[in-house]
C-alpha positions in Angstrom: -4.0 -18.7 -49.1 -3.9 -22.3 -48.0 -0.2 -22.5 -49.2 0.7 -19.5 -47.0 -0.9 -21.0 -43.9 0.8 -24.3 -44.5 4.2 -22.9 -45.1 4.0 -20.5 -42.2 3.0 -23.3 -39.8 6.0 -25.3 -40.9 8.4 -22.5 -40.3 9.1 -22.0 -36.6 11.2 -18.8 -36.9 8.4 -16.7 -38.3 6.1 -18.0 -35.6 8.5 -17.1 -32.9 9.1 -13.6 -34.3 5.4 -13.0 -34.6 4.7 -14.2 -31.0 7.6 -12.1 -29.7 6.2 -9.0 -31.4 2.7 -9.6 -30.0 4.0 -10.2 -26.5 6.2 -7.1 -26.6 3.2 -5.1 -27.9 1.1 -6.2 -24.9 3.9 -5.4 -22.5 4.2 -2.0 -24.1 0.4 -1.5 -23.9 0.2 -2.6 -20.2 3.1 -0.2 -19.3 1.4 2.6 -21.3 -2.0 2.1 -19.6 -0.7 1.5 -16.1 2.0 4.2 -15.8 1.9 6.6 -18.7 -1.7 7.5 -19.2 -1.9 10.0 -16.3 -2.7 13.6 -17.1 0.3 15.0 -15.3 2.7 13.2 -17.8 3.2 15.0 -21.1 4.5 13.0 -23.9 5.6 14.9 -27.0 4.4 13.5 -30.3 4.7 15.2 -33.6 2.1 13.3 -35.6 -0.6 13.0 -33.1 -0.3 9.2 -32.7 1.0 7.8 -29.5 3.9 5.3 -29.8 1.8 2.3 -28.8 -0.8 3.1 -31.5 1.9 3.6 -34.1 3.5 0.3 -33.0 0.2 -1.5 -33.5 -0.2 -0.1 -37.0 3.4 -1.1 -37.9 2.9 -4.6 -36.5 -0.2 -5.1 -38.5 1.4 -3.8 -41.7 4.6 -5.7 -41.3 2.8 -8.9 -40.5 0.5 -8.7 -43.5 3.4 -7.8 -45.8 5.5 -10.7 -44.4 2.6 -13.1 -45.0 2.3 -12.1 -48.6 6.1 -12.1 -49.2 6.7 -15.4 -47.4 5.8 -17.5 -50.4 8.4 -15.8 -52.7 11.2 -14.7 -50.3 11.4 -16.0 -46.8 14.2 -13.6 -45.9 12.1 -10.6 -46.6 9.4 -12.1 -44.3 12.0 -12.6 -41.6 13.2 -9.0 -42.0 9.7 -7.6 -41.7 8.9 -9.7 -38.6 12.2 -8.9 -36.9 11.6 -5.2 -37.7 8.4 -5.5 -35.8 10.2 -7.0 -32.8 12.9 -4.3 -33.0 10.3 -1.4 -33.2 8.5 -3.0 -30.2 11.8 -3.0 -28.2 12.4 0.6 -29.2 8.9 1.6 -27.9 9.6 -0.3 -24.7 12.9 1.7 -24.2 11.0 4.9 -24.9 8.4 4.1 -22.3 11.1 3.2 -19.8 12.8 6.5 -20.6 9.5 8.3 -19.8 9.1 6.4 -16.6 12.6 7.2 -15.4 12.2 10.9 -16.2 8.7 11.2 -14.7 
């Protein structure tokens, strides 16, 4: 575990991607709580999980998988972390779509 911490601290790209996914998550969460949690707005969801909660689950899973894969393959780690950023951007666009069509 110490090797993972040391190698992740030395790599700036993984830190930037992780920070970007966390910042985008909090932006999504603040938009969700401030504008989209009103009872007059209906958001269709098939699985019963709102997009912000699904995003949190995906960020946690992708970050943990990227930490374990960082030691063997850095590219897989980058792919997982950039996938978290991409999904956070998609949720942001989804929320903006709901705000525009409100």
